[in-house]
C-alpha positions in Angstrom: 12.8 -9.2 -5.5 9.5 -7.9 -4.1 9.4 -6.0 -1.1 6.9 -5.5 1.7 4.6 -2.5 2.1 2.9 -1.5 5.1 -0.5 -0.8 4.3 -2.5 1.3 7.2 -5.5 -1.4 8.5 -7.8 1.8 7.9 -7.5 3.2 4.6 -10.4 5.6 4.8 -9.2 7.1 7.9 -9.7 11.3 7.5 -6.3 13.3 7.0 -5.1 15.1 9.8 -4.4 18.7 8.6 -3.9 20.6 11.9 -2.4 20.1 15.0 -3.6 16.3 14.6 -6.8 17.2 13.8 -8.8 16.4 11.0 -11.1 18.8 9.0 -14.2 17.9 10.3 -12.6 18.6 13.7 -11.4 21.6 12.9 -14.5 23.0 11.2 -16.3 22.0 14.8 -13.6 23.7 17.0 -13.5 26.7 15.0 -17.1 27.0 14.8 -17.6 27.0 18.3 -14.6 29.5 18.8 -16.4 31.8 16.2 -19.9 31.6 18.2 -18.3 32.2 21.6 -16.4 34.9 20.4 -19.5 36.6 18.4 -21.5 36.0 22.0 -18.7 37.9 23.7 -18.8 41.0 21.3 -22.3 41.2 21.7 -22.7 40.6 25.3 -19.6 40.3 26.9 -19.3 43.7 28.2 -22.5 44.1 29.2 -22.6 41.2 31.4 -19.3 40.7 32.6 -16.5 38.4 32.3 -17.0 36.1 34.9 -20.6 35.6 34.0 -20.0 35.1 30.4 -17.3 32.6 31.1 -19.9 30.5 33.0 -22.0 30.3 30.2 -19.5 30.1 28.0 -18.0 27.2 29.5 -20.2 24.4 28.7 -20.8 25.7 25.3 -17.3 25.0 24.7 -17.1 21.7 26.6 -19.7 20.8 24.4 -18.4 21.6 20.8 -14.8 19.8 22.1 -16.9 16.8 22.9 -18.2 17.0 19.5 -15.3 17.2 17.8 -13.0 15.0 19.6 -15.7 12.2 21.2 -16.6 9.0 19.7 -19.0 6.3 20.4 -19.1 2.6 18.9 -16.3 3.8 16.8 -18.4 6.6 15.1 -17.6 10.3 15.7 -20.0 11.8 18.2 -21.1 14.6 15.9 -22.1 12.1 13.2 -23.8 9.7 15.7 -25.9 12.8 17.1 -27.0 13.5 13.7 -27.8 9.9 12.8 -30.0 9.7 16.1 -31.5 13.4 14.9 -32.3 11.7 11.6 -33.9 8.6 13.1 -36.0 10.8 15.5 -37.5 12.5 12.7 -37.8 9.6 10.2 -41.0 7.9 9.8 -41.1 4.7 11.9 -44.1 2.8 10.0 -42.8 2.3 6.0 -44.3 0.2 3.7 -42.5 -1.6 0.4 -45.2 -0.8 -1.9 -44.2 1.3 -5.0 -47.8 2.6 -5.4 -49.8 5.1 -3.2 -50.0 3.5 0.0 -53.5 2.3 0.1 -56.0 2.9 3.5 -56.6 0.7 5.8 -59.5 -1.8 5.3 -62.8 -0.9 7.0 -62.9 -4.1 9.2 -59.4 -3.4 10.6 -59.9 -0.8 14.0 -56.8 0.9 12.9 -55.5 3.8 15.0 -55.4 7.2 13.3 -52.5 8.7 12.2 -49.6 9.3 10.2 -49.9 7.0 7.5 -47.1 4.8 6.0 -44.3 5.9 4.2 -42.5 4.2 1.3 -39.8 2.1 2.0 -36.8 3.1 -0.2 -34.6 -0.1 -0.9 -31.8 0.4 -3.1 -32.8 -3.2 -4.6 -35.7 -2.9 -6.8 -36.0 -6.9 -7.2 -34.0 -9.5 -9.6 -34.4 -9.7 -12.8 -33.0 -12.5 -15.6 -29.7 -14.4 -15.1 -30.0 -13.1 -11.1 -29.0 -9.9 -11.5 -30.1 -7.2 -9.0 -32.1 -4.1 -10.5 -31.1 -1.2 -8.9 -33.6 1.4 -10.6 -32.0 4.4 -11.2 -28.2 3.2 -10.0 -28.2 0.6 -12.4 -27.6 -3.3 -12.4 -25.5 -5.1 -10.2 -24.3 -8.9 -10.7 -23.7 -11.1 -7.9 -21.0 -14.0 -7.7 -19.9 -16.3 -5.3 -16.0 -17.0 -5.3 -13.7 -19.5 -3.7 -10.6 -18.4 -1.6 -7.2 -19.7 -1.7 -4.5 -20.1 0.8 -2.2 -17.1 0.7 0.1 -17.6 3.6 1.0 -21.8 2.5 2.5 -20.5 -0.4 5.8 -20.0 -1.0 7.1 -16.2 -1.9 7.2 -16.9 -5.8 3.9 -18.6 -5.8 2.6 -15.6 -3.7 4.0 -13.2 -6.5 2.0 -14.8 -9.0 -0.7 -15.0 -7.0 -0.7 -11.1 -6.2 0.1 -10.3 -9.8 -2.9 -12.1 -11.2 -4.7 -10.4 -8.6 -3.5 -7.3 -9.6 -4.3 -7.6 -13.3 -8.0 -8.3 -12.6 -8.0 -5.1 -10.2 -6.5 -3.2 -13.4 -8.8 -5.0 -15.7 -12.0 -3.3 -13.9 -13.9 -0.5 -15.7 -16.5 0.2 -13.0 -17.5 -0.2 -9.2 -16.8 -3.4 -7.7 -17.1 -5.2 -4.3 -16.1 -7.7 -2.5 -18.3 -9.0 0.8 -17.5 -11.6 3.1 -20.6 -12.9 5.1 -20.8 -15.4 7.7 -23.6 -17.5 7.1 -25.0 -20.0 10.0 -24.5 -23.6 8.9 -27.8 -26.3 9.2 -26.8 -29.8 9.6 -29.9 -31.4 9.9 -30.1 -32.3 6.2 -26.8 -34.1 6.6 -27.9 -35.7 10.0 -30.9 -37.2 8.3 -29.2 -38.2 5.1 -26.7 -40.3 7.8 -29.4 -41.5 9.8 -31.7 -42.8 6.7 -28.7 -43.8 4.8 -27.2 -46.1 7.7 -29.7 -48.9 7.0 -28.8 -49.9 3.4 -24.9 -50.2 4.7 -23.5 -53.5 4.0 -21.7 -54.3 7.0 -23.2 -53.6 11.1 -20.2 -51.7 12.0 -20.8 -49.2 9.2 -24.3 -48.9 10.2 -22.8 -48.2 13.9 -20.3 -45.9 12.6 -23.1 -44.0 10.6 -25.4 -43.6 13.6 -22.5 -42.5 15.5 -21.5 -40.1 13.4 -24.9 -38.6 13.3 -25.0 -38.4 17.1 -21.7 -36.2 17.1 -23.1 -34.0 14.4 -26.1 -33.4 16.6 -24.6 -32.9 19.5 -22.0 -30.2 17.7 -25.0 -28.2 16.3 -26.5 -28.2 20.0 -23.7 -26.7 21.8 -22.3 -24.7 19.0 -23.3 -21.8 16.6 -21.9 -23.3 13.7 -21.0 -20.7 10.8 -19.7 -20.7 7.1 -17.8 -17.9 5.3 -19.2 -16.8 1.9 -17.2 -14.4 -0.2 -19.0 -12.4 -2.8 -18.1 -10.5 -5.8 -20.5 -8.0 -6.7 -20.0 -5.7 -9.7 -22.4 -2.8 -10.5 -22.8 -1.2 -13.9 -24.9 2.6 -14.3 -28.3 2.4 -16.4 -26.5 4.5 -19.1 -28.2 3.2 -22.4 -30.6 0.9 -20.5 -31.0 -1.5 -18.1 -30.6 -4.4 -20.8 -27.4 -2.9 -21.8 -26.4 -2.2 -18.2 -27.0 -6.1 -17.7 -24.8 -7.0 -20.5 -22.0 -5.2 -19.1 -22.3 -6.7 -15.8 -22.7 -10.0 -17.2 -19.3 -9.2 -19.3 -17.5 -8.4 -16.0 -18.5 -11.1 -14.1 -17.0 -13.3 -17.2 -13.9 -11.6 -17.0 -13.3 -12.0 -13.7 -14.5 -16.2 -14.2 -11.6 -15.9 -16.6 -8.8 -13.9 -15.0 -9.2 -15.2 -11.4 -9.0 -18.7 -11.9 -5.0 -17.8 -12.6 -4.1 -17.4 -9.0 -6.9 -20.7 -7.7 -10.0 -18.7 -7.5 -13.2 -19.7 -9.2 -16.0 -17.6 -9.7 -19.9 -18.7 -9.9 -22.6 -16.7 -10.9 -25.5 -16.5 -8.6 -29.0 -17.2 -10.1 -32.1 -15.8 -9.7 -33.3 -18.1 -7.0 -29.7 -17.7 -4.8 -29.4 -14.2 -5.5 -32.9 -13.8 -4.0 -32.1 -15.6 -1.1 -29.2 -13.7 -0.3 -30.6 -10.6 -0.2 -33.5 -12.0 1.8 -31.1 -13.3 4.4 -29.7 -9.8 4.7 -32.8 -8.4 6.1 -33.1 -11.3 8.9 -29.6 -13.4 8.8 -30.8 -15.7 11.8 -33.4 -17.0 9.8 -33.8 -19.9 7.5 -33.9 -19.1 4.3 -37.1 -19.7 2.0 -37.2 -20.5 -1.5 -38.1 -17.7 -3.7 -41.6 -18.6 -4.4 -42.3 -17.7 -0.8 -41.0 -14.3 -0.8 -43.9 -11.6 -0.5 -44.0 -9.4 -3.6 -44.0 -5.6 -2.7 -47.7 -5.3 -3.1 -48.8 -8.5 -1.7 -50.1 -8.8 1.4 -48.7 -11.2 3.9 -51.0 -13.4 5.9 -50.7 -16.4 8.2 -47.2 -16.2 8.1 -47.0 -17.4 4.5 -44.1 -15.2 3.4 -41.8 -12.9 4.6 
């Protein structure tokens, strides 16, 4: 017999150590208190208690807000740190791995700071659709199907959990399960219905095809259609070279392909073209996917919107 176990929704939530405060909050409050106490020892007796309290009150309130405040679900201290990092970071970036070239003489460019290198975790897509992560190793991306868990009987649910747990226990390196929402373009299906309607054997079928095409066109015009895609990403460090890391990543995908069908999940390794399209869509999810031969290389000059 299996017993349900309650798992917190936020498994990465910081631990509360003192009075409901986390270690980060205790450090901020303790640092603020130490700062005010040190300032009082230095200048408290010279300026008077009331004057010192008036000057210390804004500092204490700022420290309290910094410790317990949140913005968009992010702690306020981390939010301000990210804002400062963005403020002083270079805004003009280039994906060229070589030295940043100077502007051509025919370009009326303003003098200023030269572009800084754009450092992305992915260096490119290599053979078999693997992602080159440079010093971080190699990642393999596979698309996995889903399974209806709630409609299964308790015995079937236990079997699914057992099979999935067997795969989790077999992991020998980092793995990530990514859920993505993608826009659905119904234009190819609509065009296929309209083009094939004239070849149908009966006028009623032709009319039904045109009506269905009109329904899909109206549905696409009134709603933002989305589909869910589940990706499995495994990463292997570059110990022993890139070829060895690539072989280990492919072997781990093969293990998932062999084990996960036991719980009704199919695994399909993405090829180089599809992997490139997935990476490109991460930068511009709203844009339609482009073939791999239309994606610009890091050192290529982009002209007239031919690449992105």
